[in-house]
PyMOL CGO cylinders between C-alpha atoms (Angstrom):
from pymol import cmd
from pymol.cgo import CYLINDER

trace = [
    CYLINDER, 162.49, 150.16, 146.44, 163.53, 153.75, 145.82, 0.3, 1, 1, 1, 1, 1, 1,
    CYLINDER, 163.53, 153.75, 145.82, 161.36, 156.23, 143.93, 0.3, 1, 1, 1, 1, 1, 1,
    CYLINDER, 161.36, 156.23, 143.93, 163.07, 155.81, 140.58, 0.3, 1, 1, 1, 1, 1, 1,
    CYLINDER, 163.07, 155.81, 140.58, 162.98, 152.01, 140.77, 0.3, 1, 1, 1, 1, 1, 1,
    CYLINDER, 162.98, 152.01, 140.77, 159.31, 152.17, 141.68, 0.3, 1, 1, 1, 1, 1, 1,
    CYLINDER, 159.31, 152.17, 141.68, 158.55, 154.48, 138.75, 0.3, 1, 1, 1, 1, 1, 1,
    CYLINDER, 158.55, 154.48, 138.75, 160.42, 152.28, 136.27, 0.3, 1, 1, 1, 1, 1, 1,
    CYLINDER, 160.42, 152.28, 136.27, 158.69, 149.17, 137.61, 0.3, 1, 1, 1, 1, 1, 1,
    CYLINDER, 158.69, 149.17, 137.61, 155.28, 150.75, 137.10, 0.3, 1, 1, 1, 1, 1, 1,
    CYLINDER, 155.28, 150.75, 137.10, 156.20, 151.94, 133.59, 0.3, 1, 1, 1, 1, 1, 1,
    CYLINDER, 156.20, 151.94, 133.59, 157.44, 148.51, 132.48, 0.3, 1, 1, 1, 1, 1, 1,
    CYLINDER, 157.44, 148.51, 132.48, 153.99, 147.63, 131.13, 0.3, 1, 1, 1, 1, 1, 1,
    CYLINDER, 153.99, 147.63, 131.13, 152.88, 149.17, 127.80, 0.3, 1, 1, 1, 1, 1, 1,
    CYLINDER, 152.88, 149.17, 127.80, 149.29, 149.64, 128.98, 0.3, 1, 1, 1, 1, 1, 1,
    CYLINDER, 149.29, 149.64, 128.98, 150.48, 151.59, 132.01, 0.3, 1, 1, 1, 1, 1, 1,
    CYLINDER, 150.48, 151.59, 132.01, 152.74, 153.73, 129.82, 0.3, 1, 1, 1, 1, 1, 1,
    CYLINDER, 152.74, 153.73, 129.82, 149.77, 154.37, 127.53, 0.3, 1, 1, 1, 1, 1, 1,
    CYLINDER, 149.77, 154.37, 127.53, 147.66, 155.28, 130.54, 0.3, 1, 1, 1, 1, 1, 1,
    CYLINDER, 147.66, 155.28, 130.54, 150.31, 157.77, 131.66, 0.3, 1, 1, 1, 1, 1, 1,
    CYLINDER, 150.31, 157.77, 131.66, 150.33, 159.30, 128.16, 0.3, 1, 1, 1, 1, 1, 1,
    CYLINDER, 150.33, 159.30, 128.16, 146.55, 159.69, 128.18, 0.3, 1, 1, 1, 1, 1, 1,
    CYLINDER, 146.55, 159.69, 128.18, 146.56, 161.16, 131.67, 0.3, 1, 1, 1, 1, 1, 1,
    CYLINDER, 146.56, 161.16, 131.67, 149.23, 163.65, 130.62, 0.3, 1, 1, 1, 1, 1, 1,
    CYLINDER, 149.23, 163.65, 130.62, 146.61, 165.28, 128.38, 0.3, 1, 1, 1, 1, 1, 1,
    CYLINDER, 146.61, 165.28, 128.38, 143.86, 165.45, 131.00, 0.3, 1, 1, 1, 1, 1, 1,
    CYLINDER, 143.86, 165.45, 131.00, 142.38, 163.52, 133.92, 0.3, 1, 1, 1, 1, 1, 1,
    CYLINDER, 142.38, 163.52, 133.92, 140.20, 160.52, 133.00, 0.3, 1, 1, 1, 1, 1, 1,
    CYLINDER, 140.20, 160.52, 133.00, 137.69, 158.24, 134.64, 0.3, 1, 1, 1, 1, 1, 1,
    CYLINDER, 137.69, 158.24, 134.64, 138.56, 154.55, 134.78, 0.3, 1, 1, 1, 1, 1, 1,
    CYLINDER, 138.56, 154.55, 134.78, 135.77, 153.76, 132.32, 0.3, 1, 1, 1, 1, 1, 1,
    CYLINDER, 135.77, 153.76, 132.32, 137.22, 156.17, 129.76, 0.3, 1, 1, 1, 1, 1, 1,
    CYLINDER, 137.22, 156.17, 129.76, 140.62, 154.52, 130.09, 0.3, 1, 1, 1, 1, 1, 1,
    CYLINDER, 140.62, 154.52, 130.09, 139.14, 151.03, 129.80, 0.3, 1, 1, 1, 1, 1, 1,
    CYLINDER, 139.14, 151.03, 129.80, 137.32, 152.05, 126.61, 0.3, 1, 1, 1, 1, 1, 1,
    CYLINDER, 137.32, 152.05, 126.61, 140.44, 153.66, 125.16, 0.3, 1, 1, 1, 1, 1, 1,
    CYLINDER, 140.44, 153.66, 125.16, 142.37, 150.41, 125.59, 0.3, 1, 1, 1, 1, 1, 1,
    CYLINDER, 142.37, 150.41, 125.59, 139.44, 148.11, 124.74, 0.3, 1, 1, 1, 1, 1, 1,
    CYLINDER, 139.44, 148.11, 124.74, 139.91, 146.57, 128.15, 0.3, 1, 1, 1, 1, 1, 1,
    CYLINDER, 139.91, 146.57, 128.15, 137.54, 145.39, 130.85, 0.3, 1, 1, 1, 1, 1, 1,
    CYLINDER, 137.54, 145.39, 130.85, 136.95, 147.56, 133.92, 0.3, 1, 1, 1, 1, 1, 1,
    CYLINDER, 136.95, 147.56, 133.92, 138.68, 145.05, 136.24, 0.3, 1, 1, 1, 1, 1, 1,
    CYLINDER, 138.68, 145.05, 136.24, 141.73, 144.90, 133.95, 0.3, 1, 1, 1, 1, 1, 1,
    CYLINDER, 141.73, 144.90, 133.95, 142.20, 148.68, 133.79, 0.3, 1, 1, 1, 1, 1, 1,
    CYLINDER, 142.20, 148.68, 133.79, 141.57, 148.87, 137.53, 0.3, 1, 1, 1, 1, 1, 1,
    CYLINDER, 141.57, 148.87, 137.53, 144.52, 146.54, 138.12, 0.3, 1, 1, 1, 1, 1, 1,
    CYLINDER, 144.52, 146.54, 138.12, 146.76, 148.81, 136.04, 0.3, 1, 1, 1, 1, 1, 1,
    CYLINDER, 146.76, 148.81, 136.04, 145.50, 151.90, 137.82, 0.3, 1, 1, 1, 1, 1, 1,
    CYLINDER, 145.50, 151.90, 137.82, 146.09, 150.22, 141.19, 0.3, 1, 1, 1, 1, 1, 1,
    CYLINDER, 146.09, 150.22, 141.19, 149.73, 149.58, 140.23, 0.3, 1, 1, 1, 1, 1, 1,
    CYLINDER, 149.73, 149.58, 140.23, 150.17, 153.18, 139.06, 0.3, 1, 1, 1, 1, 1, 1,
    CYLINDER, 150.17, 153.18, 139.06, 148.62, 154.46, 142.30, 0.3, 1, 1, 1, 1, 1, 1,
    CYLINDER, 148.62, 154.46, 142.30, 150.71, 152.10, 144.43, 0.3, 1, 1, 1, 1, 1, 1,
    CYLINDER, 150.71, 152.10, 144.43, 153.89, 153.39, 142.77, 0.3, 1, 1, 1, 1, 1, 1,
    CYLINDER, 153.89, 153.39, 142.77, 152.80, 157.01, 143.20, 0.3, 1, 1, 1, 1, 1, 1,
    CYLINDER, 152.80, 157.01, 143.20, 152.38, 157.91, 139.53, 0.3, 1, 1, 1, 1, 1, 1,
    CYLINDER, 152.38, 157.91, 139.53, 148.67, 158.67, 139.63, 0.3, 1, 1, 1, 1, 1, 1,
    CYLINDER, 148.67, 158.67, 139.63, 146.15, 159.78, 142.20, 0.3, 1, 1, 1, 1, 1, 1,
    CYLINDER, 146.15, 159.78, 142.20, 142.42, 159.51, 142.21, 0.3, 1, 1, 1, 1, 1, 1,
    CYLINDER, 142.42, 159.51, 142.21, 139.62, 161.73, 143.38, 0.3, 1, 1, 1, 1, 1, 1,
    CYLINDER, 139.62, 161.73, 143.38, 135.99, 160.89, 144.00, 0.3, 1, 1, 1, 1, 1, 1,
    CYLINDER, 135.99, 160.89, 144.00, 133.45, 162.77, 141.90, 0.3, 1, 1, 1, 1, 1, 1,
    CYLINDER, 133.45, 162.77, 141.90, 131.21, 164.94, 144.10, 0.3, 1, 1, 1, 1, 1, 1,
    CYLINDER, 131.21, 164.94, 144.10, 127.88, 164.05, 142.55, 0.3, 1, 1, 1, 1, 1, 1,
    CYLINDER, 127.88, 164.05, 142.55, 128.61, 160.31, 142.39, 0.3, 1, 1, 1, 1, 1, 1,
    CYLINDER, 128.61, 160.31, 142.39, 130.92, 158.83, 145.03, 0.3, 1, 1, 1, 1, 1, 1,
    CYLINDER, 130.92, 158.83, 145.03, 131.28, 155.63, 142.98, 0.3, 1, 1, 1, 1, 1, 1,
    CYLINDER, 131.28, 155.63, 142.98, 133.14, 157.48, 140.22, 0.3, 1, 1, 1, 1, 1, 1,
    CYLINDER, 133.14, 157.48, 140.22, 136.79, 158.37, 140.49, 0.3, 1, 1, 1, 1, 1, 1,
    CYLINDER, 136.79, 158.37, 140.49, 138.86, 160.62, 138.27, 0.3, 1, 1, 1, 1, 1, 1,
    CYLINDER, 138.86, 160.62, 138.27, 142.53, 159.72, 137.83, 0.3, 1, 1, 1, 1, 1, 1,
    CYLINDER, 142.53, 159.72, 137.83, 145.28, 162.27, 137.28, 0.3, 1, 1, 1, 1, 1, 1,
    CYLINDER, 145.28, 162.27, 137.28, 149.05, 162.22, 137.06, 0.3, 1, 1, 1, 1, 1, 1,
    CYLINDER, 149.05, 162.22, 137.06, 151.33, 163.08, 139.92, 0.3, 1, 1, 1, 1, 1, 1,
    CYLINDER, 151.33, 163.08, 139.92, 154.18, 165.26, 138.72, 0.3, 1, 1, 1, 1, 1, 1,
    CYLINDER, 154.18, 165.26, 138.72, 156.93, 164.33, 141.22, 0.3, 1, 1, 1, 1, 1, 1,
    CYLINDER, 156.93, 164.33, 141.22, 157.80, 160.78, 140.08, 0.3, 1, 1, 1, 1, 1, 1,
    CYLINDER, 157.80, 160.78, 140.08, 157.94, 161.85, 136.44, 0.3, 1, 1, 1, 1, 1, 1,
    CYLINDER, 157.94, 161.85, 136.44, 160.07, 164.88, 137.31, 0.3, 1, 1, 1, 1, 1, 1,
    CYLINDER, 160.07, 164.88, 137.31, 162.48, 162.59, 139.18, 0.3, 1, 1, 1, 1, 1, 1,
    CYLINDER, 162.48, 162.59, 139.18, 162.62, 160.27, 136.16, 0.3, 1, 1, 1, 1, 1, 1,
    CYLINDER, 162.62, 160.27, 136.16, 163.27, 163.21, 133.81, 0.3, 1, 1, 1, 1, 1, 1,
    CYLINDER, 163.27, 163.21, 133.81, 166.08, 164.43, 136.07, 0.3, 1, 1, 1, 1, 1, 1,
    CYLINDER, 166.08, 164.43, 136.07, 167.69, 160.98, 136.11, 0.3, 1, 1, 1, 1, 1, 1,
    CYLINDER, 167.69, 160.98, 136.11, 167.42, 160.71, 132.33, 0.3, 1, 1, 1, 1, 1, 1,
    CYLINDER, 167.42, 160.71, 132.33, 168.98, 164.17, 131.92, 0.3, 1, 1, 1, 1, 1, 1,
    CYLINDER, 168.98, 164.17, 131.92, 171.88, 163.10, 134.17, 0.3, 1, 1, 1, 1, 1, 1,
    CYLINDER, 171.88, 163.10, 134.17, 172.38, 159.95, 132.07, 0.3, 1, 1, 1, 1, 1, 1,
    CYLINDER, 172.38, 159.95, 132.07, 172.27, 161.99, 128.88, 0.3, 1, 1, 1, 1, 1, 1,
    CYLINDER, 172.27, 161.99, 128.88, 174.87, 164.42, 130.28, 0.3, 1, 1, 1, 1, 1, 1,
    CYLINDER, 174.87, 164.42, 130.28, 177.11, 161.50, 131.25, 0.3, 1, 1, 1, 1, 1, 1,
    CYLINDER, 177.11, 161.50, 131.25, 176.94, 159.96, 127.78, 0.3, 1, 1, 1, 1, 1, 1,
    CYLINDER, 176.94, 159.96, 127.78, 177.43, 163.31, 126.06, 0.3, 1, 1, 1, 1, 1, 1,
    CYLINDER, 177.43, 163.31, 126.06, 180.55, 163.83, 128.17, 0.3, 1, 1, 1, 1, 1, 1,
    CYLINDER, 180.55, 163.83, 128.17, 181.80, 160.35, 127.23, 0.3, 1, 1, 1, 1, 1, 1,
    CYLINDER, 181.80, 160.35, 127.23, 181.18, 161.01, 123.53, 0.3, 1, 1, 1, 1, 1, 1,
    CYLINDER, 181.18, 161.01, 123.53, 182.89, 164.41, 123.72, 0.3, 1, 1, 1, 1, 1, 1,
    CYLINDER, 182.89, 164.41, 123.72, 185.94, 162.77, 125.33, 0.3, 1, 1, 1, 1, 1, 1,
    CYLINDER, 185.94, 162.77, 125.33, 186.00, 160.12, 122.64, 0.3, 1, 1, 1, 1, 1, 1,
    CYLINDER, 186.00, 160.12, 122.64, 185.69, 162.74, 119.92, 0.3, 1, 1, 1, 1, 1, 1,
    CYLINDER, 185.69, 162.74, 119.92, 188.63, 164.68, 121.41, 0.3, 1, 1, 1, 1, 1, 1,
    CYLINDER, 188.63, 164.68, 121.41, 190.66, 161.47, 121.62, 0.3, 1, 1, 1, 1, 1, 1,
    CYLINDER, 190.66, 161.47, 121.62, 190.00, 160.67, 117.95, 0.3, 1, 1, 1, 1, 1, 1,
    CYLINDER, 190.00, 160.67, 117.95, 190.84, 164.24, 116.90, 0.3, 1, 1, 1, 1, 1, 1,
    CYLINDER, 190.84, 164.24, 116.90, 194.11, 164.12, 118.85, 0.3, 1, 1, 1, 1, 1, 1,
    CYLINDER, 194.11, 164.12, 118.85, 195.09, 160.79, 117.27, 0.3, 1, 1, 1, 1, 1, 1,
    CYLINDER, 195.09, 160.79, 117.27, 194.31, 162.12, 113.79, 0.3, 1, 1, 1, 1, 1, 1,
    CYLINDER, 194.31, 162.12, 113.79, 196.51, 165.16, 114.36, 0.3, 1, 1, 1, 1, 1, 1,
    CYLINDER, 196.51, 165.16, 114.36, 199.34, 162.87, 115.49, 0.3, 1, 1, 1, 1, 1, 1,
    CYLINDER, 199.34, 162.87, 115.49, 199.11, 160.77, 112.32, 0.3, 1, 1, 1, 1, 1, 1,
    CYLINDER, 199.11, 160.77, 112.32, 199.21, 163.75, 109.94, 0.3, 1, 1, 1, 1, 1, 1,
    CYLINDER, 199.21, 163.75, 109.94, 202.73, 164.69, 110.98, 0.3, 1, 1, 1, 1, 1, 1,
]
cmd.load_cgo(trace, "trace")
């Protein structure tokens, strides 16, 4: 699975997209994320595991308590997704511009 496919697979779930949105504001502990989604610790852990596996988030142990981990976004997969989306937008804009030119040309031909 390439990077973009992996990213889209991970983002297919609304809870994981919501987690990404929350982590875009600041890093969070798993317990904070579980509370935000009114979800059990094991349930949010499964979502975080998927996000980690697909490279969207990384975790770091807290110095004073090795049991706690803080999760943060990884920029690269989201940058790759944004680049792909920009390419798709450029493609469709080009298609729409061509169509608009075609329609304008046909209208000019009918006015004669």
